[in-house]
N, C-alpha and C positions, 0 to 999 in steps of 0.2 A: 594724438592728444598732446597738447602743449602744457608745460608746467612752468610756472613763474616762481622763482626762488627769491627769498628776501636777501638783498645785498646792501642796499643803502640804509643809513640809520632810520630813515622814515619807514622803510619797508620792514625793518627788524622790529620797530615799535608796533607796526600794524600786526605783525605775526604774534607778538606778545599778547596783544589784545585778543586776537583770535584764540590763542591757547587758553587765556584766562576765562573766556566766554564759552568755552566748550563744556557742556554739561556732562559729557561722557568721560571726562578726564578727572581723575581724583585730585585732591588738593596737593598731595605729595608729588604727583606727576607734573602738576602745573608749576610747582616751585622748582623742580628739576629742569623743566623746559625753560624757565626764566633764567636759571643759572647757565644753561647751555647757550642761550641767546647772547650772553655777555662775551662769549668766545668766538662769535661769528666775525669773520674778516669782512670789512666793508667794501673790499674790492672784488674778492673772489666769491664771497658768499658761503665760504666753507669754514666749518669749525672742527677742530680735531683734539678736544680735551680727552683725557683718559677717563675711564669709568670711576676710578678712585678719586680723581680730581673733582668730578661732578658730585660724587658722594660727600666729599669734604666741604665743597662750596655750598651745597644745598643742605648740609647737615642731615643727611640721610644715609641709609645703608647701601652697600654695594649691590645687593639683590634688588633693592627698591629702584635703583637707577636702571638696572637691566629691564625690569618690568615696565618702567615708565617709557623707556625708549621703544620697547616692543609695542606698547599701547599707542604711542604717537605714530608709529609706522602703520599700524592697523587703521587708524583714523585719518591717514593720509596727511598728517601734519609735518612729517619728517621723512627725509630720504637718507638712508644709511649706506655708505660704501664700506664694506668690511675690510679691515686691515689684516695684518699678520703679526708675527712676533716682533718685527722691527718697525712696524708702522701702526699707529693708532687708527681707530675708525674715523671716517670722514662723514660729517653731518651737514645736511642742507635743509634749511627751513622752507617748507612749501607754503608759499603765500597764496597761490591760486592754481587751480587745475582746470584748464578749459577743456570741455568736452568737444569732440569733433563736430563740425557743422554738418547737419544732415544734407544729404545730396538733394539738389533741387528736383522736385517732382515734375515729371513731364505732364504736359496737358493731355487730357484724354483724347484719344484719336476718335474724332467724330465722323471721319470719312467712312463711308460704308465699305466693308471688306468685300472683295470680289470672291464670290463663291464659285466653286467648280461647276461648269455647265453640266446638266444632267445628260446621261447617255441616251441616245435614241433607242426607243423600245418598239419592237414590232411584235405582231401576234405570233410569228414563227418562233421567236425566242421564247415566248411564254409557253407555247405548245411543247417546245423541246424540253424545258425544265419540268413541266407537268408530266410528260410522258416518262421522263427519267424517274421522277418521284413515284409514279404509279407502279413502275416495274420494281422499284426497290421496296416499296411498302405494300405491294400486292393490293393496291387500292384503285379507285376510279375517280380521282378528283377531276372536276371539269376545268376546261380552259376557255370557256366561252366568255365573251365580254359581259360585264355586269355582275358576275359572280364574285364571291369573296376571294376565291383563289386567284382570279384574274387581277383583282385590285392589289392584293398583297405582292404578287410576283411583279407586277408592273412597277410598284414602288421600289422593290428590291433591285430590279434590273436597271433602274435609273442610275444606280451607283456601282453595281457589280456586273461582271460579264456572266453570260449563261454558264460558261465552264466553271466559274467559281461557285455558283450555286449548286451545280451538279456535284462538285467536289465536296461541298458541305453535306449533301445527301449521302454520298458514299461514306464520308467520315462517320456520321451518326449511325448509318446502317451497320458498319463494321463494329461499332462500339456496343450498340444495343442488341443487334441480331434478332433473335426470337424471344427475347426476354420481355418482361412486363413493360419496359420503357419503349418498346417498339411501337406502342400505340401513340407515341408523341411524334411519329413521322408524318407530320401534316404541315401544310404551309403556315398556318397560324402559329405554329411552334418554331419551325425552322427559320422562317424568313422575316419575323418581326425585327425591327431595328435593334432593340436591346439584346435579344438572344443572338442575332446574326453576328454582331460584333464580337461576342465571346466565342462563337464557333469559328470565325475567321482567325481570331488570335490563336486558338488551339490548332487550327490548320496550319498557320504560319510556323508555329513551334515544331510541328512534326516535319515540316519541310516539303512534304509532298502529299497529295490527296491519298486517302486510304481507299483500298480496293474493297468492294462489297464482298461479303462472305459468300461462299458457294451455296447455291440453292439446295435445300435439303431434299433427299430422295423421298418419294411418296411412300407412306406406310404400307407394309405388306399385309395382306389379308391372311390371318393364320389358318382359316378354314379352307383356303384355296391352295392346293399344292401344285407346283409347277414342275414338270419333268423336262429334262433336256431333250432337244429334238433328236430323233433317231436318224442315223445315217441311212441313205437310200439303200446301199448294198446290204446292210445288216437286216433291214426290214424284208428285203427280198429273200434272203437266206432263211429267215424265220418263217416266212410264208411257205417256202418249198419244203421245210421240215414238217410243217403241219399237214401239208398235202400228202406227204409220204406216210405219215402216221395214220391218217384217216382213210387213205385209199382214194382211188379215183372216183369221182362223182360225189364226194362228201365235202369238198372244200367250199 
């Protein structure tokens, strides 16, 4: 952003007109600004009167001069370079502040973007993913052409490898297990484009495919008692003991 300061008498006069026409500046502040413009050097564009000098020339108080300068800085009418105990403040009258030019906008690219070519899909890959899903979900989804499962997997396999889809199945199987969410282990839920992108992002954050949980053991029948098998030698000794008790011919 470039700033143009008032240096020549013509520019100083233009700055005075700008100050007097500023509605947000009080009458006392406009009079102090006019007094300040009388001290601007026509070569360097810098004025360095003290605050007490401005108060005396404008016939105002010391605090009024400080408020007026602070207000002109807020309205971007004045630039102040703070001094110290040996040097008074330096003032520059801002005549114009040019905003930076906007960057030229590029013309929209009308050329068609080259999209990635779809992956070749065969029936063997579809059957492989369906078989993996059936084992994980304990289901029997078909892999025949014309079915909804076939169409969903064919669309998903155009962008992802079969190993990736199988990893998604393993991931959700490990998370859902035998809970109520396990009923969502179906192609219409796992392999739709919107859900699949989220599952792939989750799989990427984990860094490796999740392994499916171990298959649960079948429930035992409480009415059926199982006995450990008897060793052959023990059974023979038991039979000989029974024959000895009953006597010959009663076994």
